[in-house]
PyMOL CGO cylinders between C-alpha atoms (Angstrom):
from pymol import cmd
from pymol.cgo import CYLINDER

trace = [
    CYLINDER, -3.77, 7.31, -4.57, -5.75, 8.32, -8.66, 0.3, 1, 1, 1, 1, 1, 1,
    CYLINDER, -5.75, 8.32, -8.66, -7.88, 9.40, -6.62, 0.3, 1, 1, 1, 1, 1, 1,
    CYLINDER, -7.88, 9.40, -6.62, -6.34, 11.57, -4.24, 0.3, 1, 1, 1, 1, 1, 1,
    CYLINDER, -6.34, 11.57, -4.24, -4.28, 13.30, -6.48, 0.3, 1, 1, 1, 1, 1, 1,
    CYLINDER, -4.28, 13.30, -6.48, -8.03, 14.24, -8.89, 0.3, 1, 1, 1, 1, 1, 1,
    CYLINDER, -8.03, 14.24, -8.89, -8.93, 15.56, -5.54, 0.3, 1, 1, 1, 1, 1, 1,
    CYLINDER, -8.93, 15.56, -5.54, -5.33, 17.63, -4.38, 0.3, 1, 1, 1, 1, 1, 1,
    CYLINDER, -5.33, 17.63, -4.38, -3.48, 18.06, -7.33, 0.3, 1, 1, 1, 1, 1, 1,
    CYLINDER, -3.48, 18.06, -7.33, 0.66, 18.41, -6.55, 0.3, 1, 1, 1, 1, 1, 1,
    CYLINDER, 0.66, 18.41, -6.55, 0.88, 21.81, -5.63, 0.3, 1, 1, 1, 1, 1, 1,
    CYLINDER, 0.88, 21.81, -5.63, 0.54, 20.69, -1.70, 0.3, 1, 1, 1, 1, 1, 1,
    CYLINDER, 0.54, 20.69, -1.70, 3.54, 19.26, 0.95, 0.3, 1, 1, 1, 1, 1, 1,
    CYLINDER, 3.54, 19.26, 0.95, 3.91, 15.29, 1.05, 0.3, 1, 1, 1, 1, 1, 1,
    CYLINDER, 3.91, 15.29, 1.05, 2.70, 14.94, 4.23, 0.3, 1, 1, 1, 1, 1, 1,
    CYLINDER, 2.70, 14.94, 4.23, -0.96, 15.78, 3.15, 0.3, 1, 1, 1, 1, 1, 1,
    CYLINDER, -0.96, 15.78, 3.15, -0.93, 13.33, 0.28, 0.3, 1, 1, 1, 1, 1, 1,
    CYLINDER, -0.93, 13.33, 0.28, 0.04, 11.03, 3.13, 0.3, 1, 1, 1, 1, 1, 1,
    CYLINDER, 0.04, 11.03, 3.13, -3.20, 11.84, 5.61, 0.3, 1, 1, 1, 1, 1, 1,
    CYLINDER, -3.20, 11.84, 5.61, -5.28, 12.00, 2.20, 0.3, 1, 1, 1, 1, 1, 1,
    CYLINDER, -5.28, 12.00, 2.20, -4.02, 8.39, 1.13, 0.3, 1, 1, 1, 1, 1, 1,
    CYLINDER, -4.02, 8.39, 1.13, -4.49, 6.35, 4.94, 0.3, 1, 1, 1, 1, 1, 1,
    CYLINDER, -4.49, 6.35, 4.94, -8.36, 8.00, 4.40, 0.3, 1, 1, 1, 1, 1, 1,
    CYLINDER, -8.36, 8.00, 4.40, -8.67, 6.13, 0.28, 0.3, 1, 1, 1, 1, 1, 1,
    CYLINDER, -8.67, 6.13, 0.28, -6.45, 3.01, 1.80, 0.3, 1, 1, 1, 1, 1, 1,
    CYLINDER, -6.45, 3.01, 1.80, -9.06, 3.00, 4.91, 0.3, 1, 1, 1, 1, 1, 1,
    CYLINDER, -9.06, 3.00, 4.91, -12.31, 3.40, 2.64, 0.3, 1, 1, 1, 1, 1, 1,
    CYLINDER, -12.31, 3.40, 2.64, -10.85, 0.05, 0.47, 0.3, 1, 1, 1, 1, 1, 1,
    CYLINDER, -10.85, 0.05, 0.47, -10.75, -2.04, 3.86, 0.3, 1, 1, 1, 1, 1, 1,
    CYLINDER, -10.75, -2.04, 3.86, -7.20, -2.87, 3.19, 0.3, 1, 1, 1, 1, 1, 1,
    CYLINDER, -7.20, -2.87, 3.19, -5.62, -3.73, 6.61, 0.3, 1, 1, 1, 1, 1, 1,
    CYLINDER, -5.62, -3.73, 6.61, -2.47, -1.45, 6.58, 0.3, 1, 1, 1, 1, 1, 1,
    CYLINDER, -2.47, -1.45, 6.58, 0.55, 0.44, 9.02, 0.3, 1, 1, 1, 1, 1, 1,
    CYLINDER, 0.55, 0.44, 9.02, 0.68, 4.23, 8.97, 0.3, 1, 1, 1, 1, 1, 1,
    CYLINDER, 0.68, 4.23, 8.97, 4.25, 5.62, 9.49, 0.3, 1, 1, 1, 1, 1, 1,
    CYLINDER, 4.25, 5.62, 9.49, 5.41, 1.76, 10.32, 0.3, 1, 1, 1, 1, 1, 1,
    CYLINDER, 5.41, 1.76, 10.32, 9.06, 1.64, 11.93, 0.3, 1, 1, 1, 1, 1, 1,
    CYLINDER, 9.06, 1.64, 11.93, 11.61, -0.72, 11.06, 0.3, 1, 1, 1, 1, 1, 1,
    CYLINDER, 11.61, -0.72, 11.06, 14.01, -2.13, 12.41, 0.3, 1, 1, 1, 1, 1, 1,
    CYLINDER, 14.01, -2.13, 12.41, 17.92, -2.36, 11.33, 0.3, 1, 1, 1, 1, 1, 1,
    CYLINDER, 17.92, -2.36, 11.33, 19.65, -5.55, 12.53, 0.3, 1, 1, 1, 1, 1, 1,
    CYLINDER, 19.65, -5.55, 12.53, 22.96, -6.62, 12.45, 0.3, 1, 1, 1, 1, 1, 1,
    CYLINDER, 22.96, -6.62, 12.45, 23.92, -10.51, 13.67, 0.3, 1, 1, 1, 1, 1, 1,
    CYLINDER, 23.92, -10.51, 13.67, 20.51, -10.07, 15.51, 0.3, 1, 1, 1, 1, 1, 1,
    CYLINDER, 20.51, -10.07, 15.51, 20.86, -6.48, 17.07, 0.3, 1, 1, 1, 1, 1, 1,
    CYLINDER, 20.86, -6.48, 17.07, 19.37, -3.39, 16.55, 0.3, 1, 1, 1, 1, 1, 1,
    CYLINDER, 19.37, -3.39, 16.55, 21.53, -0.49, 15.81, 0.3, 1, 1, 1, 1, 1, 1,
    CYLINDER, 21.53, -0.49, 15.81, 18.69, 1.55, 13.97, 0.3, 1, 1, 1, 1, 1, 1,
    CYLINDER, 18.69, 1.55, 13.97, 15.39, 2.06, 12.26, 0.3, 1, 1, 1, 1, 1, 1,
    CYLINDER, 15.39, 2.06, 12.26, 13.86, 3.24, 9.55, 0.3, 1, 1, 1, 1, 1, 1,
    CYLINDER, 13.86, 3.24, 9.55, 9.91, 5.38, 8.87, 0.3, 1, 1, 1, 1, 1, 1,
    CYLINDER, 9.91, 5.38, 8.87, 8.40, 3.45, 6.68, 0.3, 1, 1, 1, 1, 1, 1,
    CYLINDER, 8.40, 3.45, 6.68, 4.98, 5.71, 5.25, 0.3, 1, 1, 1, 1, 1, 1,
    CYLINDER, 4.98, 5.71, 5.25, 2.68, 2.15, 4.64, 0.3, 1, 1, 1, 1, 1, 1,
    CYLINDER, 2.68, 2.15, 4.64, 2.80, -1.04, 5.43, 0.3, 1, 1, 1, 1, 1, 1,
    CYLINDER, 2.80, -1.04, 5.43, -0.06, -2.36, 3.18, 0.3, 1, 1, 1, 1, 1, 1,
    CYLINDER, -0.06, -2.36, 3.18, -1.77, -5.39, 4.40, 0.3, 1, 1, 1, 1, 1, 1,
    CYLINDER, -1.77, -5.39, 4.40, 1.38, -6.80, 5.57, 0.3, 1, 1, 1, 1, 1, 1,
    CYLINDER, 1.38, -6.80, 5.57, 2.96, -7.48, 1.91, 0.3, 1, 1, 1, 1, 1, 1,
    CYLINDER, 2.96, -7.48, 1.91, 3.80, -3.94, 0.42, 0.3, 1, 1, 1, 1, 1, 1,
    CYLINDER, 3.80, -3.94, 0.42, 5.92, -1.12, 1.22, 0.3, 1, 1, 1, 1, 1, 1,
    CYLINDER, 5.92, -1.12, 1.22, 4.08, 2.34, -0.26, 0.3, 1, 1, 1, 1, 1, 1,
    CYLINDER, 4.08, 2.34, -0.26, 6.93, 5.21, -0.09, 0.3, 1, 1, 1, 1, 1, 1,
    CYLINDER, 6.93, 5.21, -0.09, 4.95, 8.60, -0.80, 0.3, 1, 1, 1, 1, 1, 1,
    CYLINDER, 4.95, 8.60, -0.80, 7.13, 10.88, -2.67, 0.3, 1, 1, 1, 1, 1, 1,
    CYLINDER, 7.13, 10.88, -2.67, 6.52, 14.78, -4.24, 0.3, 1, 1, 1, 1, 1, 1,
    CYLINDER, 6.52, 14.78, -4.24, 9.04, 14.56, -6.75, 0.3, 1, 1, 1, 1, 1, 1,
    CYLINDER, 9.04, 14.56, -6.75, 9.14, 15.50, -10.59, 0.3, 1, 1, 1, 1, 1, 1,
    CYLINDER, 9.14, 15.50, -10.59, 11.24, 12.01, -10.79, 0.3, 1, 1, 1, 1, 1, 1,
    CYLINDER, 11.24, 12.01, -10.79, 11.93, 9.15, -9.44, 0.3, 1, 1, 1, 1, 1, 1,
    CYLINDER, 11.93, 9.15, -9.44, 15.46, 10.10, -7.39, 0.3, 1, 1, 1, 1, 1, 1,
    CYLINDER, 15.46, 10.10, -7.39, 17.66, 7.27, -6.83, 0.3, 1, 1, 1, 1, 1, 1,
    CYLINDER, 17.66, 7.27, -6.83, 17.81, 8.02, -3.74, 0.3, 1, 1, 1, 1, 1, 1,
    CYLINDER, 17.81, 8.02, -3.74, 14.07, 7.43, -3.45, 0.3, 1, 1, 1, 1, 1, 1,
    CYLINDER, 14.07, 7.43, -3.45, 14.40, 4.18, -4.64, 0.3, 1, 1, 1, 1, 1, 1,
    CYLINDER, 14.40, 4.18, -4.64, 17.45, 2.66, -2.84, 0.3, 1, 1, 1, 1, 1, 1,
    CYLINDER, 17.45, 2.66, -2.84, 15.01, 4.08, 0.55, 0.3, 1, 1, 1, 1, 1, 1,
    CYLINDER, 15.01, 4.08, 0.55, 12.03, 1.49, -0.68, 0.3, 1, 1, 1, 1, 1, 1,
    CYLINDER, 12.03, 1.49, -0.68, 14.25, -1.58, -1.15, 0.3, 1, 1, 1, 1, 1, 1,
    CYLINDER, 14.25, -1.58, -1.15, 16.25, -0.96, 1.96, 0.3, 1, 1, 1, 1, 1, 1,
    CYLINDER, 16.25, -0.96, 1.96, 12.85, -1.14, 3.62, 0.3, 1, 1, 1, 1, 1, 1,
    CYLINDER, 12.85, -1.14, 3.62, 11.88, -4.30, 1.36, 0.3, 1, 1, 1, 1, 1, 1,
    CYLINDER, 11.88, -4.30, 1.36, 15.10, -5.83, 2.64, 0.3, 1, 1, 1, 1, 1, 1,
    CYLINDER, 15.10, -5.83, 2.64, 14.28, -4.96, 6.56, 0.3, 1, 1, 1, 1, 1, 1,
    CYLINDER, 14.28, -4.96, 6.56, 10.83, -6.08, 6.25, 0.3, 1, 1, 1, 1, 1, 1,
    CYLINDER, 10.83, -6.08, 6.25, 11.40, -9.69, 3.65, 0.3, 1, 1, 1, 1, 1, 1,
    CYLINDER, 11.40, -9.69, 3.65, 8.75, -7.84, 1.11, 0.3, 1, 1, 1, 1, 1, 1,
    CYLINDER, 8.75, -7.84, 1.11, 9.24, -8.31, -2.15, 0.3, 1, 1, 1, 1, 1, 1,
    CYLINDER, 9.24, -8.31, -2.15, 7.40, -5.45, -3.13, 0.3, 1, 1, 1, 1, 1, 1,
    CYLINDER, 7.40, -5.45, -3.13, 7.27, -1.72, -2.98, 0.3, 1, 1, 1, 1, 1, 1,
    CYLINDER, 7.27, -1.72, -2.98, 5.51, 1.04, -4.61, 0.3, 1, 1, 1, 1, 1, 1,
    CYLINDER, 5.51, 1.04, -4.61, 7.19, 4.04, -4.87, 0.3, 1, 1, 1, 1, 1, 1,
    CYLINDER, 7.19, 4.04, -4.87, 4.69, 6.87, -5.52, 0.3, 1, 1, 1, 1, 1, 1,
    CYLINDER, 4.69, 6.87, -5.52, 5.56, 10.67, -6.83, 0.3, 1, 1, 1, 1, 1, 1,
    CYLINDER, 5.56, 10.67, -6.83, 2.96, 13.61, -6.62, 0.3, 1, 1, 1, 1, 1, 1,
    CYLINDER, 2.96, 13.61, -6.62, 4.23, 15.41, -9.88, 0.3, 1, 1, 1, 1, 1, 1,
    CYLINDER, 4.23, 15.41, -9.88, 3.04, 18.59, -11.99, 0.3, 1, 1, 1, 1, 1, 1,
    CYLINDER, 3.04, 18.59, -11.99, 2.43, 15.71, -14.83, 0.3, 1, 1, 1, 1, 1, 1,
    CYLINDER, 2.43, 15.71, -14.83, 0.29, 14.02, -13.06, 0.3, 1, 1, 1, 1, 1, 1,
    CYLINDER, 0.29, 14.02, -13.06, 0.56, 10.52, -9.98, 0.3, 1, 1, 1, 1, 1, 1,
    CYLINDER, 0.56, 10.52, -9.98, 3.39, 8.87, -11.11, 0.3, 1, 1, 1, 1, 1, 1,
    CYLINDER, 3.39, 8.87, -11.11, 4.54, 4.71, -9.52, 0.3, 1, 1, 1, 1, 1, 1,
    CYLINDER, 4.54, 4.71, -9.52, 6.80, 2.88, -9.68, 0.3, 1, 1, 1, 1, 1, 1,
    CYLINDER, 6.80, 2.88, -9.68, 7.25, -1.61, -8.19, 0.3, 1, 1, 1, 1, 1, 1,
    CYLINDER, 7.25, -1.61, -8.19, 10.07, -1.56, -6.91, 0.3, 1, 1, 1, 1, 1, 1,
    CYLINDER, 10.07, -1.56, -6.91, 10.64, -5.76, -6.49, 0.3, 1, 1, 1, 1, 1, 1,
    CYLINDER, 10.64, -5.76, -6.49, 13.38, -6.93, -3.99, 0.3, 1, 1, 1, 1, 1, 1,
    CYLINDER, 13.38, -6.93, -3.99, 14.67, -9.91, -5.55, 0.3, 1, 1, 1, 1, 1, 1,
    CYLINDER, 14.67, -9.91, -5.55, 17.49, -11.10, -3.27, 0.3, 1, 1, 1, 1, 1, 1,
]
cmd.load_cgo(trace, "trace")
């Protein structure tokens, strides 16, 4: 992701950062699913779904944002993904005027 920021800076739409990150993940030979559909279940019934930017190695949820800070809403979004997928680690990456910033988010339940 640092290479993506180095090349693109911070003036683009989120979707372009996502596309560039996908290129870098492929170059790194990491297995990943882009725009992974996550079903939300209630008592064994699907009641909705989420769309995660990247599921990397079936272990890490990666969400890309273009914000100047880490909003509580975005952090909650990643936590919801982690719980729905029963994952331990999520990364929220922000492309900002100050550079690429990231936050590790843990599912402790």
